[in-house]
N, C-alpha and C positions, 0 to 999 in steps of 0.2 A: 504493500500500500504506500502511496506517495504521501509524504508529510510536508505541509507547508506552514510557514509562520507568516501571518498577515499583521502588519503594523499600520494602524490608522492614526493619522496625525490630528492635532487639535483643530487645524484649519479645515479639515474635512468634516469634523463632527460638530463644529460650531458655526453659528451665523455671524454676521459682521458685528452685531451688538453683544456677542459673547454668549448668547443663549444656546442651549443644546438643540441641534438640528435633528429632531426625531425622525423626520421623513428620510433624511440621508442615512441615519442609523438603521432604520427599517429596511431600506433598500440593500444595504450591505449585509444585514443579517439574512435576508432572503437569498442572497447570492452564496453566502457561506453555508447556509442550510442545503442548498442545491449541490454544492461541492461535497458536502458530507454524504448526501444521498448517492453521489457518484463514486463513493469509496475513498475519498481523500480524508486524511487526518488533518485537522486544522487547529492551530494555536493562535489566538488573537491577542495581540499586544495593543491595547487601546489607550490613547490619550483622552483628554476631555474632562477629567475629574475636576481640576482646578477651575477651568472655564465654566463648568457646570455649577460649581459652588459659588463662583463669583456672581453669576446671573441670579442665583437663588437668594443670596443674602443682600446684594445691592448696597454694600457699605459705602459711606462717603469717602472721597479721596483722602489719603493720608490718615485714615482712622487707625490703622495698625501699620507696624513696620513690615517690610517685604516678607521676611521669614514667617512672621505670625499670620500674615494674610494667606500665604501659601498653605500653611498647616490648617488653618480654619476652612478655607475654601475646599481643600482636598478632602477633609473629613466629612463635610456636608456633601460635596459633589460626588465623591466615590460611591456613597450609598445610593445617590440618585442615579448615577450612571449604571451601576451593576444591576439595579432593580429594573431599569429600562431593558437592558440586555436579557435579563431573566424572563421578562414578560414577552419580549419579541421572539426569543428562541423557543419559549414554551408553546407559542402558536404553531410551531413546526414540530412539536413533540420532542424537542431536544433539550438536554440538560446542560447547564453551564456551571462552572466553579470559578471562584475568584482566587487569584494568586497575587498577593501584594509582596513585593520584595524590595531590597535595598542593595546598593552597590557592594557594601561590605559582606553581604551574603555570598558573593562570588569570590571572596578573598581567600578562603581555605577550601581545600579539596573536599573535605567532609561536608561543609555547608553546600557546596556546589552539587555534590552527588545527592544530597538530601532533597534539594529542589528538583533535580532531574527525576528522582524516584517518584516524588509527589505528582509531577505532571505526567509521567509515564503511566502511573496507576489510573489517573483520570482518563487518559486516552484509551487505555485498555478496557475501561468500563463505560465507554461511550460518552464521557463528559468533556465538553469543550473548555479548555483552560482560557480564562480571560486574565491577562497579566497587566499589571501596572506598577509603577514605583510607589512605594509607601511614603508619599510626601508628608504625611502627618508627623513622621518622626525623623525623616531624612534632614540632614543639615547641609549647608551649601557645599562644603569641601568634600563631602562624601556622596554627593548626588551624581546620578548619571548626567552626561552632557544633555541628553534628552532621551525620549523613548526610542529614537533611532539606535542609540548605543545599546539600550536594553534589548531591543528586538534582535540585534546582532548577536548578543550574548545568548539569548534564548534559542535562536536558530542554530548556533554552534553547539550549545549544550544538548539540545534535543535531536541532533543529527538530522536536521531538516534537509529536504531536497531543494527547496526553494524558499527564499525570503522575499516577500512582496512589501515594499514600503509605499504606502499611499500618501501622497501629499496633495497640494492644490495646484501643481503644475504637471505637465505631461512627461517630464523627465529632465535630463541634463541637456541644456542647450549649448550650442557652439558660440553663443554670444548672449546678450541680454534678451530674456524672453519677451520683453516689450517691443523689441525691434523686429520689423517685418522680414528682415534678411536672415534672422536667426532660425535655426531648426533644431529639432531634437536629435541628439546622437543616439542612434538605435542600438548599437552594440559597443561595448568597451572591453577590450582584451587585456592581457597582462602587460604591465609596464607602459601603459599609455599615459602621457602627461596631460593632465586636465587643468593645470594651474592657470592657464590663460582663459578658461571658460567659466570657472566656478564663481557664482555670484555670492557675495558675502552677506546679503540681506537675510535677516532672521524672520521667522513667522510671527504673526500678530499675537497669537496666544501660546505658542510653544517656546522652547528655549534654544532650539537649534536652527540650522539653515542647511543649504545644499552642501556646504563644505563638510559638515558633520556626516551627512548622508553618504557622500562619496568616500570619505575616509572609512566609515563602517563597511560600506559595500565592498570596497577593495579587500579589506581584511577577511570578510566572510567568504568572498569569492576565492581567495587564496586558500581557504580551508576546504574547497571542493563543493561549495554551495552556490547555486545560481541566485543572483540578486536582481530584483526588478524594481525600478522606481517609476511610478505611474501616477496619473491623476485620479484621486479617489472620488471626484465629483462627476466623472463621466459615467454615463448610464451603463450598467452591467459590466463595469470595468473588470471585476474579478473573474467572471465567467469568460470574458473576452481574452484576458491574459492567459487563462488556462487552456482555452480551446482554439484560439486564433493567434498563431505566431506572428502575424503581421500587425497586431494591435500596437497603437502608438505608445511607446514607453522607451526607457533605457534599460538594457539588459547587460549586466556584468557577467562575462563568461567565466565559469569556474575552472579552476585547475582540474585536470583529469584525474590526478591522484590525490584523494582526500588524505588528511593527516589524522593521526590517532586522537582518541578522545582526550587523553591527558594533555596533548599538545594544544588542542583547541582551548582547553581551560587556561593553559599558560599564556596563549596568544592574547587573551583579553585581560590579563591580570597584571600588567606592568605597573599599574598604580598601587599595587599591594606589595611591591618589592621591598625587602628589608635592607638591601645593600646592593653593591655593585662591584664588579671586577673589570679591570682594564687589561686588554691583551695587546701584545706587540703586533707589528705589521705582518709578520709571518703567520701568526695565528689568525689574525683578522682576514687575511687573504684566503687561508684554508677554510675558514667558516663560511665565507662568501662564495666558495667554489661549488662545484657540482657534487663533490664527494661528501658523504656524511661523516662528520668528525665530532669528537667530544672535546671538551676544554681541559687540557692537561696543565699541571702546575708550571711546566717549563715556559708556556706561552703567556703567563700572567705577569704583569709588571706593577699592578697596584690593586689593593683590596680596600674597599671602603664600607663603612656601616658595621653593624653588629648583628650577624645572622647565625642561625643554627641550622643543622641538617634538615632538609626538606623545605626550608624557607625559599621564597622566590627572590632571585637577584637579577639585576640588569647586567648585560654584557656590553661593554663600551670599547671603542677603538681609541687609538692615541689622540685623535682629534676631538674626542668627546662625543662622537656620534653613536647612537644606539644601534647595536648589531642584532640584539635579541634579548630574550628573557628565558631564564632557566631555573630549574629546581636544584638548589645546592645539595651536593653530596657530602658536605662536611661543614664544620663551623667556620666562621670568619677567622678565628684564631688559627685553626688548622690550615686554612687556605693561605694565610699570611706566612706561616712557618714553612710551607711547602713551595711558596712562590719562587719561580725561576729554576727550580730543581727538575732534573730529568726523571728522577724516580717518583713514585707515588701514584695513587689512583686518580681518576678524572675528578675534577672539582665539579663539573657539570657533565653528566652523561648525555649523549646525543638523543636518547629516547625521551629525555626530559628537557629538551632545548627547543625553543621556537625562535626562528630567525626572521627578522623583519624583511 
C-alpha cells in the first residue's frame, strides 16, 4: 500500500480575515477520504490551529505578548480544528486521531520511535493521524520552523512514499509568481541550484515561506521520498496529483536508493547535536567521495562540546562548513584522547552518519 503525508498550510485553511475556511477543509477531507477508499494510507499534517483560535477569540491588538497569544490561540483553535476534522471524516465513516508533538520529541531515538509506533498503530487500525505542533507548550527556540519542517520529519519517520505540501501557490516559480513571464518549475532533480528563484516572502498566517519548503523538500527527496509542492486551493488538487502526472505542481525527484531508518532520524536532528568534531582535508574529501567511510581518530583535528556515547554530533571541515551529522561512538573525552592517532575504533561509524 502506498503511504502519503499531506501537509496543509494555514493559507489554504484560512480566509483572508483569519477565519477557518470550512468549505476548503470539507473539500480536502472529501479528497483524502477518496484516496483512503482507493487503498492509500494517509497522514495529515494540518496547520490552522492558531489562525482558528485567533478568529474565535478576536482579542484587541497588543492584548498579550506574541508567545502568550500563540499559546492561547492554539489551545482554543486546536480543539476547534480537530473537532471540524472529526465531524467531516465521520461523514465518510472514517476515524481520525490527533497527534500533537514538539521538536524536542524528535531529539532522542527513543522518543522518535515512540511517535513512529503510535502512528503506525493508528494506520494499522484504520485511523487517520492528524498531526500538528503542540504550540500551547512549545517555546520559540524549540519550535519547528513551521509545519513544512514537521511534515518532512513525519514523512521521513513514517517511511512515506510521497510528501505533498499544499500551499497557496502552484509550486516553485522561475521568477516572481506575480510576473506574467514566470512559470512553475515542474521537476527538480538532484543538485539543482534554486537560489536565484526562491522568493523570501512568508505566508500571512504561517511562519515559513518557499525557502523553508525547498530546503525541507530537498532533504526529504535525498532520503528517497518524492516531494510535491502544489496549490491547495485548486479544485480536487489531491486527486489530480495522485492520478494525473501532468497536474501543475513542482515535483522533487527522489534519490533511487533510500537511506536507512536511523539515518533518516539523524538527517533531521542537527539541532539536537551535543558537540562537534572537525576533520582534516583528507578526511573531508573521503567523506564527500563516493565510497562509504567512517570517521577515524586519525582524521580528527578538533573536538568541541561535551558529549557521551550515542549523542549526536556535527561533523565540520576546516573551513567550518557542515559535512554531516552522526551518532558518537565514544565520549568527547575519549575522542579528544584519540584525536590524530592511527589506532582506535571509529568515532562515528558510517551506519550512523548522515552526510549533507
